N, C-alpha and C positions, 0 to 999 in steps of 0.2 A: 290806247288807240283802238278803234273798232276794227274788227276783222276785215271788213271790206276796204276801209281806208288803208290798212296795212298791206293788203294785196296789191293795191294800186301804186304803192310806192316803188321806186326803182330798187333793183337788187343791190345788196351790199357788195363792195369790192372784195375780190379774193385776197387772201393773205399774200405776202411777198413771195412765198414759195410756190405760188400758183394754185395751191389747194383752196377750196372754198372756205370762206370764213366760217367760224363755228356757228352752228344753228342757233336760232333764238332760244331763249330760256323762259319765254312767257308761259308760265304754267297754266294761265287762264285759258289757253287754247288746247289744253290736253284733255281729251275725252276718249274713252274706249281704248286706251293704251297707245294713243298716237298724239303727238304734239302737232296739231294741224298747221300752226304758223311755221314751225320748223320745217315741216314737209313741203309747204309751199315755197319757203325760202330756198331750200335745197334745189327744188326743181327750177326756180327762177334763175339760179346760179349756173345751171347747165349751159345756158347760152354763152356766158362769159368763159366758162371752162373750155367749151368747144372753140370759141373765137381765139382764145389764147393758144390752144393746141394748133389751130390752123395757121396762126401767125408765127408759130415757132417760139413763143414766149412762155410756154408751159413746161414744167418739169414732169408733168404727169405722163405716164405710159398708158394712154387710153387704147383699148383694144375693141375692135368692132364687135366681136362676139360677146364681150362683157357688156358693152354699152347698149347693145341691141336687146339684151335680156332684161325683162321687166321684173325679175325676182331677185336681183342682186343688190338693189338699193334698199334703204331702210323702209321707204314707203312700200316697195314691192314685197318685202318680207312681211310687213304688216298686212298687206292686202291678201297674201296667200296664207297667213297664219291667223293671228288674233282677230283681224278685221273681218275675214271671211267667216270665222266661227261665230262672231257676234252680230255681224250686219250683212252677211251674204245674201239675205233674202230681200234687202232693200234695192229698189230699182236704181237709185243713185249710186249705190255701191257697185252694182254691175256695170253701170256706165263708166264709173271711175276705173274699174279694173280694165275694161276694154280700151279706154282712152289712154291709160297709163302704158299699156302694152304698145299701143300705136305710137305714143311719144318716143318710147325707147327704140322702136324700129326706125322712126324718122331720125333720131339722133345717130343711130348706127349708119344710116345712109349718108348723113353729113360727114361723119368721120371717115367713111369709106371713100367718099369723094376727095376729102383732104389727103388721105393716104395715097390715092392714085394721082396726086399732083393737080387736081382740079380745085385749087384753092378759091378762086373767084366764085365758082359754082357752089362750093360748100358754104361760103359766106352768104351768098344769095339765098341758099336754102334755109339758113338760120333766120334771115330777116323776112322771108316771104313763104307762103305756101303751107304745106302740111306740118312742118316742124313748129312753126309759129302758132298755127291754129291748135295743134295738140297741146302745146304748152299753156296757152290761154285757157283752154277747156279744162285742163287738169286743175288749174287754180280755182276756176269757178265751181267745179265739181267737189273739190275739197271743201270749199267754203259752204256749199249747199249741204254736203254730208255732215259737216261739223254742226251746222244749225239743226239738222234733223236729229242727230245723236244727242246733242245738248238738250233739245226739247224733250226727248224721251227720258233723260236722266232725272 
């Protein structure tokens, strides 16, 4: 399956324990020390994770300070580590780093609203506005960066 077709498909359903399903193992999407398909998949699953948390069906103990931090997830660790070292001079990489940080701030705001009992507002935030735009932008930037890196290799 092509990368763009893969991006457009709906995210996989989380496992029964509420945790995201295991990331994809398509090694064809791995360049520069990151499996781009797996990174996109994990970020697509954030919406389901947050929805489950808001609805009270998640067993995860999500904390605003952790969710809001962009260096806690695998993609963030790559961005601040190997990715920065190898691709930090690329404009697309800089855009990804900024948008990834924004995504996590937005996810933290959704979680904070849920924790304050504003469940409908939190659900609305997931489906509209900054969170949704940031999520879509990350997918597109990851795809763009993947192509740029793969072409250089």
